[in-house]
C-alpha positions in Angstrom: 88.9 164.7 172.1 87.0 161.7 170.7 85.0 161.4 167.5 81.6 159.7 167.2 79.1 158.5 164.6 77.8 160.8 161.9 74.4 159.3 162.7 72.2 160.4 165.6 72.0 158.2 168.7 69.3 155.6 168.7 66.9 154.5 171.5 68.0 151.3 173.2 65.2 149.8 175.3 66.1 148.4 178.7 64.7 145.0 178.1 65.9 141.4 177.8 66.9 139.9 174.4 63.7 137.8 174.4 61.4 140.7 175.1 63.2 142.9 172.6 62.8 140.4 169.8 59.4 138.8 170.6 57.3 140.9 173.1 55.5 142.7 170.3 55.0 139.7 168.1 51.6 140.3 166.3 49.3 137.6 165.0 50.4 138.6 161.5 54.1 138.2 162.5 53.4 134.7 164.0 52.4 133.5 160.5 55.7 134.8 158.9 58.4 132.2 158.2 61.3 132.7 160.5 63.4 129.8 159.2 63.8 127.6 156.2 66.0 124.6 156.7 68.3 124.6 153.7 68.7 120.8 153.9 65.1 119.8 153.4 63.1 123.0 153.0 61.2 122.6 156.3 59.7 125.9 157.5 59.4 127.3 161.0 57.1 130.3 161.6 57.7 133.0 164.2 54.7 131.7 166.1 56.2 128.2 166.2 59.6 129.5 167.1 58.4 131.4 170.1 56.5 128.3 171.3 59.7 126.3 170.9 61.7 128.9 172.8 59.2 128.8 175.7 59.3 125.0 175.7 63.1 124.9 175.7 63.0 127.3 178.6 60.6 125.1 180.5 62.7 122.0 179.7 65.9 123.6 181.0 64.1 124.7 184.1 62.9 121.1 184.7 66.6 120.1 184.5 67.5 122.6 187.2 68.9 125.4 185.0 68.1 128.8 186.4 69.1 132.5 186.5 72.8 132.9 185.8 73.5 129.2 185.1 75.7 128.6 182.0 74.6 126.2 179.2 77.0 125.3 176.4 75.5 125.2 172.9 77.5 123.3 170.4 75.7 123.1 167.1 75.9 124.2 163.4 73.3 126.4 161.7 70.0 124.5 162.0 66.6 126.1 162.8 66.5 124.6 166.3 69.7 126.4 167.2 67.6 129.6 167.6 65.1 127.8 169.8 67.9 126.4 172.0 69.8 129.7 172.1 66.9 131.9 172.9 65.4 129.3 175.2 68.5 129.6 177.3 68.3 133.4 177.4 64.5 133.4 177.9 65.0 132.0 181.4 67.9 134.2 182.4 70.5 131.5 181.9 73.7 132.2 180.0 74.6 130.7 176.6 78.2 129.9 175.9 78.3 129.0 172.2 80.9 126.5 171.2 82.7 126.4 167.8 81.4 123.4 165.8 85.0 122.8 164.6 86.4 122.4 168.2 88.2 119.3 169.3 87.2 117.6 172.5 90.2 119.3 174.2 89.0 122.7 173.0 85.5 122.0 174.3 86.7 120.8 177.7 88.6 124.1 178.1 85.5 126.2 177.4 83.3 124.0 179.6 85.8 124.3 182.4 86.3 128.0 182.2 82.6 128.9 181.7 81.5 126.4 184.4 78.7 125.1 182.1 76.2 122.9 183.8 74.7 121.4 180.6 75.9 120.8 177.0 73.6 120.9 174.0 75.0 119.4 170.8 74.1 117.4 167.7 74.9 113.8 166.7 77.5 114.7 164.0 79.5 116.6 166.7 78.8 114.1 169.5 82.2 112.4 169.5 84.1 115.7 170.3 81.3 116.9 172.5 81.4 113.7 174.7 85.2 113.8 174.9 85.0 117.4 176.2 82.1 116.7 178.5 83.7 113.6 180.1 87.0 115.4 180.6 85.2 118.0 182.8 82.9 115.5 184.6 79.6 116.2 182.9 77.4 113.1 182.9 75.5 111.8 180.0 72.4 113.2 181.6 74.0 116.6 181.3 74.4 116.2 177.5 71.5 116.8 175.2 71.7 115.7 171.6 69.2 117.7 169.6 68.7 115.2 166.8 68.8 112.2 169.0 71.4 109.6 170.0 71.0 106.4 172.0 71.4 107.1 175.7 70.9 110.8 175.5 68.0 113.2 175.8 66.9 114.9 172.5 65.2 118.1 171.5 61.9 116.3 171.7 62.6 115.3 175.3 63.7 118.8 176.1 60.5 120.5 174.9 58.1 117.8 176.1 58.5 118.2 179.8 55.3 120.2 180.2 57.2 122.6 182.5 56.3 126.2 181.7 59.0 128.7 181.1 59.3 130.7 184.3 58.8 134.4 184.7 62.2 135.9 185.3 63.3 139.3 186.6 66.8 140.7 186.1 68.5 143.9 185.1 69.3 143.7 181.3 72.2 146.1 181.8 74.1 143.8 184.1 72.7 140.3 183.6 74.8 138.2 181.3 73.2 136.8 178.1 76.1 135.1 176.3 79.7 134.0 176.9 81.4 133.7 173.5 85.1 133.0 173.7 87.6 135.3 172.2 91.4 135.7 172.3 91.1 139.4 172.5 94.3 141.1 171.4 96.6 138.2 172.5 96.8 135.0 174.5 94.4 132.1 175.0 90.6 132.4 174.5 88.7 134.2 177.3 85.0 134.3 178.1 83.6 137.6 176.8 80.8 138.7 179.2 78.0 140.3 177.1 74.8 141.4 178.8 71.3 141.5 177.4 71.7 145.2 176.9 74.9 144.7 175.0 73.1 142.4 172.5 70.0 144.6 172.2 72.1 147.7 171.8 74.1 146.3 168.9 71.0 145.3 166.9 69.6 148.8 167.5 72.9 150.4 166.5 73.1 148.6 163.1 69.6 147.9 162.0 69.2 151.1 160.0 72.6 150.6 158.3 71.7 147.2 156.7 68.8 148.0 154.3 66.6 145.3 155.9 62.8 145.1 156.1 60.2 142.5 157.0 60.1 139.7 154.4 63.7 139.9 153.3 65.5 136.6 153.1 69.0 135.8 154.4 71.3 132.9 153.6 72.4 131.9 157.1 75.8 130.4 156.4 77.8 132.4 158.9 77.8 130.3 162.0 75.4 131.3 164.7 77.9 130.3 167.4 80.2 133.1 166.1 79.2 136.6 167.4 79.0 137.9 163.8 76.3 135.3 162.9 74.7 135.6 166.3 74.1 139.3 166.2 74.1 140.3 162.5 72.2 137.3 161.2 70.3 135.6 163.9 69.1 138.5 166.2 69.0 141.2 163.5 67.0 139.1 161.1 64.5 138.0 163.8 64.1 141.6 165.0 63.2 142.7 161.5 60.8 139.7 160.9 63.0 138.4 158.1 63.5 134.8 157.0 66.7 132.9 157.6 67.6 130.0 155.2 70.1 127.9 157.2 73.2 126.1 156.0 75.1 123.9 158.5 78.3 124.4 156.5 79.4 126.2 153.5 79.1 124.5 150.1 79.3 126.8 147.1 76.8 124.9 145.0 74.2 124.7 147.8 74.9 128.4 148.7 74.2 129.5 145.1 71.2 127.1 144.7 69.5 128.3 147.9 70.2 131.9 147.0 68.6 131.4 143.6 65.7 129.1 144.6 64.6 131.1 147.6 65.3 134.5 146.0 67.5 135.6 148.9 67.8 139.3 149.2 70.8 139.6 151.7 74.1 137.7 151.8 76.1 138.2 155.0 79.5 136.7 154.3 83.2 136.6 155.2 85.9 137.4 152.6 86.6 133.8 151.5 83.0 133.7 150.2 83.6 137.0 148.4 86.5 135.4 146.5 84.2 132.7 145.3 81.5 135.1 144.2 84.1 137.2 142.3 86.0 134.5 140.6 84.3 131.1 140.5 82.9 130.1 137.1 79.9 128.4 138.7 78.4 131.7 139.8 77.4 132.5 136.2 75.2 129.4 136.1 72.8 130.8 138.7 70.2 133.6 138.8 71.3 135.8 141.8 69.4 138.9 140.7 67.3 138.8 143.9 70.3 139.8 146.0 70.1 143.4 147.0 73.1 143.7 149.3 76.2 141.8 150.3 77.8 142.6 153.6 81.2 141.2 154.6 82.7 141.0 158.0 84.9 138.9 160.3 88.1 139.9 158.4 89.2 142.7 156.1 87.6 142.8 152.6 90.0 144.0 149.9 88.5 147.0 148.0 89.3 145.5 144.6 87.7 142.2 145.5 84.6 144.0 146.9 84.1 146.0 143.7 84.6 142.9 141.6 81.7 141.2 143.5 79.5 144.3 143.2 80.1 144.5 139.4 79.6 140.8 138.8 76.4 140.5 140.8 75.2 144.1 140.1 74.5 144.6 143.8 75.6 146.7 146.8 78.7 145.5 148.7 79.8 146.8 152.0 81.9 145.8 155.0 82.2 146.5 158.7 84.4 146.0 161.6 84.0 144.6 165.1 85.1 142.2 167.8 83.3 139.8 170.1 84.1 142.3 172.8 81.9 144.8 171.0 78.9 142.5 170.5 80.4 142.7 167.7 79.8 145.7 165.3 81.5 149.0 166.0 81.8 150.3 162.4 79.8 149.6 159.2 79.6 151.0 155.8 75.9 152.0 155.4 73.7 150.1 153.0 70.9 152.4 154.0 70.4 155.6 156.0 67.0 156.3 157.5 65.5 153.7 155.2 67.0 155.1 152.0 69.2 152.6 150.3 72.6 153.9 149.4 74.6 153.3 146.2 77.9 151.8 145.5 80.4 154.7 145.5 78.6 156.6 148.2 81.4 155.5 150.6 85.0 154.3 150.2 84.9 150.5 150.1 88.5 150.4 151.4 87.2 151.7 154.8 85.1 149.8 157.4 82.8 152.8 157.5 81.9 155.2 160.2 81.2 154.4 163.9 77.8 153.0 164.7 75.5 155.3 166.7 75.8 155.7 170.5 79.6 155.1 170.4 82.7 157.3 170.8 86.1 156.5 169.2 89.6 157.6 169.8 92.8 157.0 167.9 95.8 156.8 170.3 99.5 156.7 169.3 100.6 153.4 170.9 104.2 154.8 171.3 103.3 158.0 173.1 99.8 157.4 174.5 98.7 160.7 172.9 95.5 161.0 171.0 96.1 161.7 167.3 94.8 164.9 165.6 91.7 164.4 163.4 91.1 165.9 160.0 88.8 168.8 159.5 85.1 167.7 159.1 84.3 166.9 155.5 87.8 166.7 154.3 89.3 163.8 152.4 92.5 164.1 154.5 93.5 161.1 156.6 94.7 161.3 160.2 97.9 159.8 161.4 97.5 156.1 162.5 96.6 155.3 166.1 95.2 152.3 168.0 91.4 152.3 167.7 89.6 152.7 171.0 85.8 152.4 171.2 83.2 153.0 174.0 79.5 152.5 173.9 76.5 150.4 175.1 77.7 147.4 173.0 81.0 147.1 174.8 81.5 144.0 177.0 81.6 144.2 180.8 84.8 142.3 180.9 86.4 138.9 180.6 85.1 136.1 182.8 87.2 135.6 185.9 90.1 137.4 184.3 90.6 140.8 185.9 94.1 141.3 184.5 93.0 140.7 180.9 90.0 143.0 181.4 92.2 145.8 182.7 94.5 145.3 179.7 91.6 145.8 177.3 89.1 148.1 179.0 90.2 151.3 180.5 88.7 153.3 183.4 86.8 155.5 181.0 85.1 152.6 179.3 87.1 152.5 176.1 87.9 149.1 174.7 91.4 149.0 173.2 91.0 147.0 170.0 94.6 146.3 169.2 94.1 147.5 165.6 95.8 150.6 164.1 93.4 152.8 162.1 93.2 156.1 160.4 90.1 158.3 160.0 89.0 160.7 157.3 87.0 164.0 157.6 83.7 162.2 157.0 84.3 159.8 159.9 85.2 156.8 157.8 87.7 154.5 159.6 90.3 152.5 157.8 92.1 149.6 159.5 95.8 149.8 158.5 97.7 147.5 160.7 97.5 145.3 163.8 99.1 145.6 167.2 97.4 142.6 168.5 99.0 139.2 167.8 95.7 137.5 166.8 95.5 135.7 163.4 92.2 135.7 161.6 91.9 132.6 159.4 88.7 132.7 157.3 87.2 134.8 160.1 88.1 132.5 162.9 90.5 133.5 165.7 93.8 131.7 165.9 96.0 132.8 168.9 99.7 132.4 168.1 100.5 131.7 171.7 98.2 128.6 171.6 100.0 127.2 168.5 103.4 128.0 170.0 102.5 126.1 173.2 101.5 123.0 171.1 104.7 123.2 169.0 107.0 123.4 172.0 105.7 120.0 173.2 107.5 118.4 170.2 110.9 116.9 171.1 112.1 118.1 167.7 111.5 121.7 168.3 113.8 124.0 170.5 111.9 127.2 170.0 109.1 128.6 167.8 107.2 131.8 166.9 103.9 131.9 165.0 102.6 134.9 163.0 99.9 135.5 160.4 101.0 135.9 156.8 99.0 136.2 153.6 98.8 133.3 151.2 98.5 133.5 147.4 94.8 134.3 147.7 95.2 137.0 150.2 94.0 134.9 153.1 95.8 135.3 156.4 97.2 132.0 157.5 99.3 130.8 160.5 103.0 130.5 159.7 105.5 128.9 162.2 109.1 130.0 162.4 110.8 126.9 163.9 114.2 126.4 165.6 115.0 122.7 165.4 116.6 120.8 168.2 120.2 119.7 167.5 120.3 116.6 165.3 116.5 116.9 164.5 115.5 116.2 160.9 111.9 117.3 161.2 110.7 118.9 158.0 107.9 121.4 157.1 105.3 118.6 156.6 106.3 117.1 159.9 105.6 120.4 161.7 102.3 120.8 160.0 101.2 117.3 160.8 102.3 117.5 164.4 100.0 120.5 165.0 97.1 119.2 162.9 96.9 116.2 165.1 96.2 118.3 168.1 94.1 121.4 167.1 90.9 122.3 165.4 91.0 122.4 161.6 91.0 126.2 161.4 94.0 126.4 163.8 96.4 124.3 161.6 99.8 125.7 160.8 99.8 126.4 157.0 103.4 127.5 156.4 106.7 126.7 158.1 110.1 128.3 157.9 113.2 127.1 159.8 115.4 129.7 161.4 118.4 129.7 163.7 116.9 131.9 166.5 113.6 133.4 167.4 114.0 137.2 167.7 113.0 138.4 171.2 113.2 141.5 173.3 115.3 141.9 176.4 112.2 140.8 178.5 111.8 137.7 176.4 108.8 138.8 174.3 108.8 137.5 170.7 109.5 140.3 168.3 106.8 139.3 165.7 107.4 142.5 163.8 110.9 141.4 163.0 109.5 138.1 161.6 106.9 139.9 159.5 109.6 141.8 157.6 111.4 138.6 156.6 
């Protein structure tokens, strides 16, 4: 038998993302500030934002983009990201968001796989964007540079066509909204097919947990191109008529300054930011008393670290769990329940919280395939560990053009197999205890070991290699390569690190190297990563 959320199911309207967020926008709402640009303080109201979204939709239509066409969006957190993103969805096209750190080769892979017809980028990222676009045959006319670049259309050109955004009709339950790329539990990145209903559902599932109301202010440093920033920051904040203060990249001084000066109420972060908030001496120089809650995601937050942040800032700290394949949130510690704000200590910070509403969970022994027994309701006893399986309206419809990978992850009953081992207590709190999947999470970004292994094996100095995630001195998971040298090779640790760094995005760099005589493998040739982890 499965277990569900301790909270009642929520109503999920069968509407598009645009209609869900903006169809009931009142005159009062239109005057509310949706975005403050952290670079210069420029403000965008909700009324202006919706006008820009419609104009982007019309501009894309004028360029031949229609229902189901894929548009790649390659930009950091700036206010116009929202106009471009929701303009794509507004006309029934599909947004594939591209990591701002990607190299040209990475971008080309995503453009090819997603079959994107247009690429929207910004001038600081143009070199990599153009490399990727030209590798796949996109012309300069199919590249839009939002802040302008000679020879390319700009945001002004896009919104100035005078073409109205068309009326569109599609089934939100089946029509794709976004195609983020995820490595799933193993292998190379795959297009995660998320529908309009998936995205709407996840906002509905989490909005009562996050202690958010109209007028709250968020520091938007988590990238919007990442599913965490896309759903938990961008869409949730807009749904609640909150204000987003954008940061194109993380800088501690700017982060603290914006939090203080704009009296931010909510900080959605990843664990590396929590380390800074807990330990950096600069924090004491700023007035952060406006912060009501801090929510951490994208990777596990250590309980001791979370409590240190809570004590230092005198605020609520919570964490959650999810995957791109789940839109992304499947579990979250509550910051509020039915509008009532919780208190630190109301839930175990070492857990990722209970399941969100409208979902069912299973814990399945990966060795036997049998479901584990669950503790008695209300008890503090913990179950035996099992792989966490989740079903619900936020679960993807599958991987783009990859039936085999879809079948490996989604079963016939609609459960997504997360690849993470978990236990659950009698209150329904889930604790992630280990990982079956091979994926490495570096600062919240996915790093597939197979991708780094493929790069390393192109070196004439390397005979064999295996890559796993290990913890560094600050508790951050980093990629470590176990390398078998070719006979007579003298390549050293730095040589291995430099070889990879020249070919991958910054977050995918190998950070540690160990030389070994042989890579442990099973009889079928599969790398025995567990044997390397115990070294």
